[in-house]
Every structure is written in C-alpha cells, then in structure tokens.
C-alpha positions as CSV (number, residue, x, y, z in Angstrom):
1,X,-30.8,-23.2,-28.2
2,X,-28.1,-25.3,-30.6
3,X,-24.5,-25.7,-28.9
4,X,-23.5,-23.6,-31.7
5,X,-25.6,-20.6,-30.8
6,X,-24.6,-20.8,-27.5
7,X,-20.9,-21.0,-28.0
8,X,-21.4,-17.6,-30.2
9,X,-23.1,-16.3,-27.8
10,X,-20.5,-17.0,-25.0
11,X,-17.7,-15.6,-27.6
12,X,-20.0,-11.7,-27.9
13,X,-20.4,-11.9,-24.5
14,X,-16.4,-12.1,-24.1
15,X,-15.8,-9.8,-26.8
16,X,-18.3,-7.4,-25.3
17,X,-17.1,-7.7,-21.7
18,X,-13.7,-6.0,-23.2
19,X,-11.2,-9.0,-23.2
20,X,-10.8,-7.4,-27.0
21,X,-10.0,-3.7,-26.8
22,X,-10.2,-2.8,-30.4
23,X,-12.0,-0.9,-33.6
24,X,-12.5,-2.0,-37.0
25,X,-12.0,0.0,-39.4
26,X,-14.1,0.4,-42.8
27,X,-12.1,-2.3,-45.4
28,X,-9.6,-1.6,-47.5
29,X,-7.8,-3.2,-50.7
30,X,-4.8,-5.3,-49.9
31,X,-3.9,-6.6,-53.3
32,X,-6.8,-6.7,-54.6
33,X,-8.6,-8.4,-52.1
34,X,-10.2,-6.0,-49.4
35,X,-9.6,-6.8,-45.3
36,X,-10.6,-5.1,-42.2
37,X,-8.2,-2.6,-40.3
38,X,-8.1,-2.7,-36.7
39,X,-7.1,0.1,-33.9
40,X,-6.2,-0.7,-30.7
41,X,-7.9,1.1,-28.1
42,X,-6.7,4.1,-26.2
43,X,-4.6,2.7,-23.0
44,X,-6.3,3.5,-20.0
45,X,-4.9,6.4,-17.7
46,X,-3.6,5.8,-13.9
47,X,-6.0,7.3,-11.8
48,X,-6.0,10.5,-10.5
49,X,-4.5,11.1,-7.1
50,X,-8.3,12.5,-5.6
51,X,-9.5,8.7,-6.5
52,X,-6.4,6.7,-5.0
53,X,-7.2,8.9,-1.8
54,X,-10.5,7.8,-2.4
55,X,-9.8,4.2,-2.3
56,X,-7.3,4.5,0.2
57,X,-10.4,4.6,2.7
58,X,-12.4,1.9,1.4
59,X,-12.4,-1.3,2.3
60,X,-10.1,-4.4,1.9
61,X,-11.5,-6.3,-1.1
62,X,-12.4,-2.8,-3.1
63,X,-8.6,-1.6,-2.4
64,X,-7.1,-4.8,-3.7
65,X,-9.3,-4.5,-7.1
66,X,-8.3,-0.9,-7.5
67,X,-4.9,-1.5,-7.3
68,X,-4.7,-4.5,-9.1
69,X,-6.4,-2.4,-11.7
70,X,-4.0,0.4,-11.3
71,X,-0.7,-2.5,-11.7
72,X,-2.1,-3.3,-15.1
73,X,-2.5,0.2,-16.2
74,X,1.3,0.5,-15.6
75,X,3.5,-2.4,-13.7
76,X,6.3,-0.8,-13.0
77,X,3.9,1.8,-10.9
78,X,5.6,1.1,-7.1
79,X,2.2,2.9,-5.1
80,X,0.2,0.3,-6.7
81,X,2.3,-2.3,-6.4
82,X,2.7,-1.6,-2.9
83,X,-0.9,-0.8,-1.5
84,X,-2.0,-4.3,-3.8
85,X,-0.1,-6.0,-1.2
86,X,-1.3,-4.1,1.5
87,X,-4.6,-4.9,1.0
88,X,-4.2,-8.7,-0.3
89,X,-2.0,-9.0,3.5
90,X,-5.7,-8.0,5.2
91,X,-7.4,-10.0,3.1
92,X,-5.4,-12.6,4.2
93,X,-3.9,-13.8,1.1
94,X,-0.2,-13.6,2.6
95,X,1.6,-15.3,-0.2
96,X,0.6,-13.7,-2.7
97,X,0.9,-10.1,-1.0
98,X,4.4,-11.2,-0.4
99,X,4.7,-11.9,-4.1
100,X,3.3,-8.6,-5.3
101,X,5.7,-6.6,-2.9
102,X,8.6,-8.6,-4.3
103,X,7.6,-7.4,-7.6
104,X,7.4,-3.9,-7.1
105,X,11.5,-4.5,-5.5
106,X,12.2,-6.2,-9.3
107,X,11.3,-2.1,-10.7
108,X,12.4,-0.6,-7.7
109,X,15.4,-2.5,-5.6
110,X,15.3,-0.1,-2.9
111,X,12.0,0.3,-2.6
112,X,11.7,0.4,1.6
113,X,7.8,0.3,1.5
114,X,7.9,-3.0,-0.6
115,X,10.7,-4.3,2.0
116,X,7.9,-3.8,4.9
117,X,5.7,-5.4,3.3
118,X,7.5,-8.5,2.1
119,X,8.0,-8.7,5.9
120,X,4.6,-8.4,7.0
121,X,2.9,-10.8,4.4
122,X,5.6,-13.3,6.0
123,X,5.0,-12.8,9.4
124,X,1.2,-12.4,8.8
125,X,1.5,-16.0,7.5
126,X,3.5,-17.3,10.2
127,X,6.5,-17.7,8.2
128,X,9.1,-15.1,9.5
129,X,12.3,-16.0,8.5
130,X,11.1,-15.5,4.6
131,X,11.2,-11.5,5.5
132,X,14.5,-10.6,7.3
133,X,16.3,-10.4,4.9
134,X,13.9,-7.4,3.4
135,X,13.5,-5.7,6.8
136,X,16.9,-5.9,7.5
137,X,17.8,-4.5,4.4
138,X,15.3,-2.1,5.5
139,X,16.2,-1.5,8.5
140,X,20.4,-0.6,7.1
141,X,18.9,1.8,4.4
142,X,16.8,3.9,6.7
143,X,18.4,3.8,10.1
144,X,16.3,6.3,12.0
145,X,12.7,4.4,11.0
146,X,11.4,2.2,14.5
147,X,9.0,0.1,11.7
148,X,11.6,-2.4,9.9
149,X,12.8,-3.1,13.7
150,X,9.3,-3.4,15.4
151,X,8.8,-6.0,12.5
152,X,12.4,-7.4,13.1
153,X,11.9,-8.7,16.6
154,X,8.5,-10.0,15.6
155,X,10.2,-11.9,12.7
156,X,13.3,-12.8,15.0
157,X,10.6,-13.8,17.4
158,X,9.1,-16.4,15.4
159,X,12.6,-18.0,14.6
160,X,13.5,-18.0,18.2
161,X,16.6,-15.9,17.8
162,X,15.1,-13.8,21.2
163,X,18.3,-12.3,21.9
164,X,18.2,-10.7,18.6
165,X,14.3,-9.6,18.8
166,X,15.1,-7.3,22.2
167,X,17.6,-5.8,20.7
168,X,15.7,-4.8,17.4
169,X,12.7,-4.0,19.6
170,X,14.9,-1.7,22.6
171,X,16.7,-0.1,19.5
172,X,13.3,0.5,18.1
173,X,12.0,2.2,21.3
174,X,15.3,4.7,21.4
175,X,15.0,5.4,17.9
176,X,10.4,6.3,19.2
177,X,10.2,6.3,22.8
178,X,6.9,4.1,24.3
179,X,5.9,3.7,20.3
180,X,2.8,1.3,20.8
181,X,3.4,-0.6,18.3
182,X,6.6,-1.3,19.5
183,X,5.8,-2.3,22.5
184,X,2.5,-4.5,21.9
185,X,5.0,-6.3,20.0
186,X,7.1,-6.8,22.6
187,X,4.2,-8.1,25.0
188,X,3.0,-10.6,22.8
189,X,6.0,-12.1,22.6
190,X,6.3,-12.1,26.3
191,X,2.6,-13.2,27.0
192,X,3.2,-16.3,24.4
193,X,6.4,-17.4,26.3
194,X,4.5,-17.0,29.7
195,X,5.1,-13.7,31.2
196,X,1.7,-12.3,31.2
197,X,2.6,-10.6,34.2
198,X,5.5,-8.6,31.7
199,X,3.4,-8.0,29.0
200,X,0.7,-6.2,31.1
201,X,3.5,-3.9,31.8
202,X,4.5,-2.8,28.3
203,X,0.9,-3.3,27.2
204,X,-0.1,-0.5,29.8
205,X,2.0,2.0,28.7
206,X,1.0,1.0,24.8
207,X,-2.6,1.8,25.6
208,X,-2.0,5.0,27.5
209,X,-0.2,6.6,24.4
210,X,-2.9,8.9,22.6
211,X,-2.3,6.5,19.5
212,X,-3.2,3.5,21.1
213,X,-5.5,1.7,18.7
214,X,-8.6,-0.7,19.4
215,X,-6.0,-4.0,19.3
216,X,-3.9,-2.3,21.8
217,X,-6.3,-2.6,24.3
218,X,-7.9,-5.6,23.5
219,X,-4.5,-7.4,24.1
220,X,-4.1,-5.8,27.1
221,X,-7.9,-7.3,28.1
222,X,-6.2,-10.4,26.8
223,X,-3.2,-10.4,29.2
224,X,-5.4,-9.3,32.4
225,X,-7.5,-11.9,31.5
226,X,-4.9,-14.9,31.6
227,X,-3.9,-13.3,35.4
228,X,-7.7,-13.8,36.4
229,X,-8.5,-9.9,36.5
230,X,-11.8,-10.5,34.6
231,X,-13.4,-7.6,35.7
232,X,-11.0,-5.5,34.3
233,X,-10.5,-7.3,31.1
234,X,-14.3,-7.5,30.9
235,X,-14.6,-3.5,31.0
236,X,-12.0,-2.8,28.4
237,X,-13.9,-5.9,25.8
238,X,-17.6,-4.6,26.3
239,X,-16.2,-0.7,25.8
240,X,-14.4,-1.6,22.6
241,X,-16.5,-4.2,21.1
242,X,-20.1,-4.8,19.9
243,X,-21.3,-7.0,22.4
244,X,-22.0,-10.3,20.5
245,X,-18.2,-10.2,19.8
246,X,-17.7,-9.4,22.5
247,X,-19.5,-12.4,24.5
248,X,-17.5,-14.4,21.8
249,X,-14.2,-12.7,23.3
250,X,-15.3,-13.4,26.9
251,X,-15.9,-16.8,26.5
252,X,-13.0,-17.8,24.8
253,X,-10.5,-16.0,27.7
254,X,-12.8,-17.7,29.8
255,X,-12.2,-21.1,28.5
256,X,-8.4,-20.2,27.9
257,X,-8.1,-20.1,31.6
258,X,-9.8,-22.5,32.6
259,X,-7.4,-24.8,30.2
260,X,-4.4,-23.1,31.9
261,X,-5.7,-23.6,35.3
262,X,-6.6,-27.0,34.6
263,X,-2.9,-28.5,33.6
264,X,-1.3,-26.0,36.1
265,X,0.4,-24.1,32.9
266,X,0.3,-20.7,32.2
267,X,-2.5,-20.0,29.0
268,X,-0.8,-18.3,25.9
269,X,-3.1,-16.6,22.9
270,X,-3.7,-18.1,19.7
271,X,-4.7,-17.2,16.3
272,X,-8.4,-17.6,17.8
273,X,-8.1,-14.6,19.8
274,X,-7.2,-12.3,17.0
275,X,-9.9,-13.4,15.0
276,X,-12.3,-12.9,17.4
277,X,-11.5,-9.3,17.7
278,X,-12.3,-8.9,13.7
279,X,-9.1,-7.4,13.3
C-alpha cells in the first residue's frame, strides 16, 4: 500500500469513528454551481437516571469514562463534573481530579460536593494546603455537615496546623458522635506522631461502629502491629484480606516494626501500607 493510500485509509477511519458528525445532503445549485449541503448530527442526550445509577456501581475507570462523556453532552452538568472528579481521584489522577472539581465551581460557585472533591483530591496528593480554602467554604456553607470538618482536619494536619486539626475533628464529632471516618482521620494523625496507643483507642471506637469499613479495621490492625500486638493484628488482616494480600501486609508490618525496634524509634506508617491494602 502506498503512503497516499495509507493516509486516505487513516482519514476514512477517523471520520467513521465519529470525530466528524455530519450528513451530506443531495447537491443543490448555488450561483450556477452545485455544492453539497451538510447537516450536523442531532446532539446526544444525557444518560437516563437508571443508566447513571448503574454507572455508579462500576469500577473507577468505567465511571471516569462514563461521566466524562456526560460532561461532553452537557459541560454545565455539575453532577457529571463531581462524579468524574471522584472517579479520577480513585484512579490516582489527583491533579486532574482537582481541576475537574474546580471546573464545576466555575459553573456553580456554591456547589459543596465540588468543594469537598477539591479538598479530597489535594489531600490525596499530599498537598492539603491547596484544598483548605474550598473546604473552609464548604464548612461555612453547611455548618451542620461533618464531612468538611473531617477533611479539614486532615488538610490542617498536612500543613502542621495540629491545633486547628484537633478542633475541626472535635467539632465534627459533636455533629456526628463516634463517626468512624473522623475518628480514623484523627487516629492516623496520632499514629504519624508516634502515639500508636492513642490511635488504637480511637480506631477501636471507629471499628465498633456498624458502618465501619474494611479500611478502618485494617488501620486498627496497623496500629496494633506497630505496638507488637501481632496476633490480634494478624487475625484482623486475615479476616478482611485474601491470603496473598494478607501475607504482603503482614510482611510489610513485620519489617516496619523491626525497623522501628532497631533504631529505637516508634515506626510510623507510610503510603506502602495503603497500597498493600489495595484501597
């Protein structure tokens, strides 16, 4: 095949893929000449409520594609923007997630869900400072909502504003007593500060709640293991994880504990623990 033929084939393939949506009508005379008329294809409609509900049950990659298409249909759809940002964050594309959520705020400046996603995305990339303004605005707009306070505590902790972090979490717990997410965020901050015993107390409260997640129980296993309570830690890990993943978590925990004992310091968790959990 010659280069010219190949180029034409590529062009035809591109057009048939839908990058150009036009229909050619029969030619009509124009100033004595004939010229084709084109008509743009009808715009796509947003997905139905049932299709959106089904998409929410899919994996993050599938959701990111679905909600990106919904944004193409209607760039001003705030629900699609927030859902797309959430899926991108879960895929680890934190900067893109933050930008997507920020784009929603251009359309709806007081969209609290978008503000929360801005905060989550920046926290996830370890740059909570850039999410504080959005989270503080969400807190002020929804003073009875514990979620901005829970996230603010983490963002403040990342920028070493520990007193502000504790105040945010304490205020959140007054709104939602024994909330497992708030308790876990406060506990992991204590763990990073070397207070595994204090973190254990908070995580036991969190894990005892009916809506406690697997990740909360695994974080409890972490702080138990860091204190040498390996039997209970292993029991939790093997109950919540498949054997291969449990083995990796236990090996990592054993190595971290040995490293802390070897240098006389209290070991603290790193990102490796979260990645081993597979969350």
